[in-house]
N, C-alpha and C positions, 0 to 999 in steps of 0.2 A: 682779597688779592688774587689775581690770576697768574698762574705759572705758565710760562711759554717754553716749549722745547726749542733748542737751538736749531737753526735751519740745517746745519750740517753737523751731525753728531760724530765725534771722533771714533774711528774704528778701534777695536780692541783685539790685540793679538796675544797668543800664548807663547811663552818662551820656555824651552826645556831647561830644567835644572840638573845638577849632578849630585851624587851622594858622596859625602866626605865623613870620615871618622876622626873626631877630635876629642882627645881625653876620654875615650870610651863611649862617646855620644855621637850618634849618627845625625848629620845635618844635610839639608838640601841647600844648595848654593849655586850662584852663577856670578860672573864678573859684571860689575856695574857698567862697564863699557858698552855692553849690548843694550841695556836699558836706555842709556843716555843717547846712543846713536838712533834708536828707534823713536824716542821722544822728540829729539831735536831735528832729525833729518827725514824720518818716515812720517812724523806727525801722528803717531798712533799711541794709544794707551796700552799698557802692558800688564799681563797677568803671568805670574811665575807658576809654572806647572810642576807639582811635586813628583818626585820619583816614586816607583812602584815596587813593592815587595811581592814575591810570588803568592804569599798567603793573604794579601790584602784584597778587600773588595774594591779597591781603588782602580782595578783594571776596568771595571764597568763604569765607575764614577768619572774616570778620566774621559770616557766617551761622552758622557753627559756635559762635562765642561767644554769639550771641543765643539759641541753643537751650539754653544753660546758665543763662540769666537768668530772673528773675521779674518784671521790669518795665523800662521804657525811659523815660528823661528826655531830651527834646530841649531843650537849653539855648539861651539867647539869645547873640547876638553882634552886633557892629556891621556885619559884612559883609552884602551883599545876596544873596539866593537866586538861583542860576542854574537856572531851571526845567528846561532841557534836560538838565543834568547830574544833577539830583536825580531826575528821572523815569527816566533810563537810565544809572545809575552805571557799568555795565560797558562801555559802548560810546562814551562821550564822550572827547575828547582830553585830554591832560595839562593840569595847572594852568598858568595864565598867571602867571608869576613876578611881573610888574609889578603885577597885580591883588592878589596876596597881600601884596606889600610895602606897597601903598597902602591895604590894608584894604577895597577895593571889592568884591571877590569872594573867596570861599573855596571853590573847587571840590572840594578834598579833603574838606572838611566836608560839602558837598552830596552827594558820593558816599557818605560814611558814613551820613548821614541817610536817603538813599534806601534803602540796604541794610537799615538798622536798622528803618525803618518797615515795609518789606515783610515782614520776618521777624516783627516784633511783631504785625502785623495777621494774618498767616497762623497764628500760634500763639495768637491770642486773648489776648495779654499786656496788662497794664495799661500805659497810656501817659500821661505828663504832659509837655505841650509848653509852653514858656515863651518868649514874645516871638518870636524867630526860629523857634522850634519850632512855634508856631501857624501861621506863614506856610508852613513846610515841609509841615505836614500838608495845608494847603489846596492847595498846588502839587502835592503827590504825588497827590492825588485828582482833579486836573484843574482846580482853581480858579485864579484869576489874582490878581495883586497890583497895587496902585497903585505905580508906580515911585518916586513921591515925594509924600508927603502935603502938603508945602508947595506943590506945583504943583496939587494938588487944590483946596485952599482955604486961604488965608493964615491965617484965624482958626482953623480946625479943625487945620491943620497945626501951628500953634504950640502948641495944646493937647496934642498928642501928642509933640512934639519934645523931644529932650534939652536940658536947661537948662544950657548950657555956661558961663554966667556964675556958676553956683553951685559951691560946693565939692562934691567927688564924692559924699559921703554925702547932701548935701541934694538932689542931683539925683533921688534916689529917694523924695523926699517925695511926698505926695498931689498929684496933678495935676488929676484930674477925677473925676466920678461915673460909675458904670455902672448900667444897668438889667438885672436878672437875670430871665430867663424863668422864670415861676412853675411851669411843668410840665416842666422839663428836668432834666438830670443835675447841673447846678451848684447848683440851688436847695436840694436836701437837704443840700448841703455848706455853702453860704453862709448858709442859713436866713434870708434876707432878699431882698427884690426890689430893693434899692438899696444900693450900697456905694461907697466911695472907693478909688481905685487910683492908683499911680504910672504914669508913662508916659515911655518913652525910645525912640522908634522913628521911622524916617523912612518905612518902607514899611508898608502895611496891606492887608487883604483888599479886593479890588475886586469880584470875582465869587466867591461862596461855592460850593465844590464840592458837588455833589449828594449825596455820601456823608457830608457833615458837616451838623450841625444848629447853628444860632445859639443860643448859651446866654446871651450878654450883649452889650450894645452901649453905646457912648458917647452923650452928648447929641447929637452930630452924625451919629449913625447908624452910625459905624464899628463893625464887629464886634470885640468884645473877648474873647469866649470861644466855643469850639466843642466839640462832642463828635462821636464817630463814630457814625453812625446804625446801630442794631442791634448795637452792640458787646456781647460777652458779659461784659465787665467795664468798669471805669472807663478810658475812653480819651478824655481831655479835654485841651484846650490853652487857655491864656490869653495875652492880648497884653501884660499887665503883668508885673512882676517880684516874685512873692511871696516869693522866697528872701531878699530884702533885709531885710525886717522881720518875718520869720516868728516871732520871739520876742515881738513886741509887737502885731502886727496879727492880729486874730481870724480874718478871712477867709483870710489867708495860712497861718496855723497849721492851720486846718480843712482847707484844700486838701491840704497835705502829709500830714496825718493820714489823710485819706480815701484818698490814693494809697498810703500805707504799708499800710493795711488791705487794700486790693485786691491789693497785691503779696504779702502774707502769705497771703491766701486762695488766690491763684494758686499759690504755692510749695507749700502744703499739698496742693492738688489734684494738682499735678505729682508730688509725692512718692508719692502713692497710686497713680499710674500707673507708678511706677518710672522717672521722668524722661521725656524726649522724644527 
């Protein structure tokens, strides 16, 4: 019997996980919403990337995993980015157990994201950052974050904050509008200069990294989407959560579709080179 390869192999993307402490046991986890959106609307297969401890040899092995992938998704999470760890994942001390337990910091996630971004940029790989993922890209390239949007402006902060008085699914309803740059990388995907997005974040971009371009912004001026300047493929990040309503929201669906197409193009190009 002869086995035949499919004419078009599905692209494979890596998705960043988070560290969680449950009953004294550390677990790597992510929300299923990301996987479902990528499978159904990007048309890609998914590999969950494990978090990294400082003493692990996995800093190097994560790079080897990245070389086998066709795209990177930087997921959201409630924890705040630690810039020092994300920018130097191999040299920072081990995770602060108390911070992980309380959800304040997630240094194993920061290490993973730092390694993953470095490899994805070096390989010219498609990137999709979501919420914390946008913040990670900005920090990686030398930008800064506002530590708390509520401290920045009460009115603006409330616009972006998680609505904890609502049921979980209603927290991802539309929160505010965004303005899309008409000559950027997001406009051909969004096909509009104005859209409505959800919003559940406490931190946001303060100083935009010079390697990033502002693609969209909120009414208060907060950066809502960025792209990597001079990227050879789609390398984009958004502050909202498109995975939550990808089946019903046109902008969300188009974003995942565009990312999937970029990953497939990258996979086909990589296969013609015989891998990397």
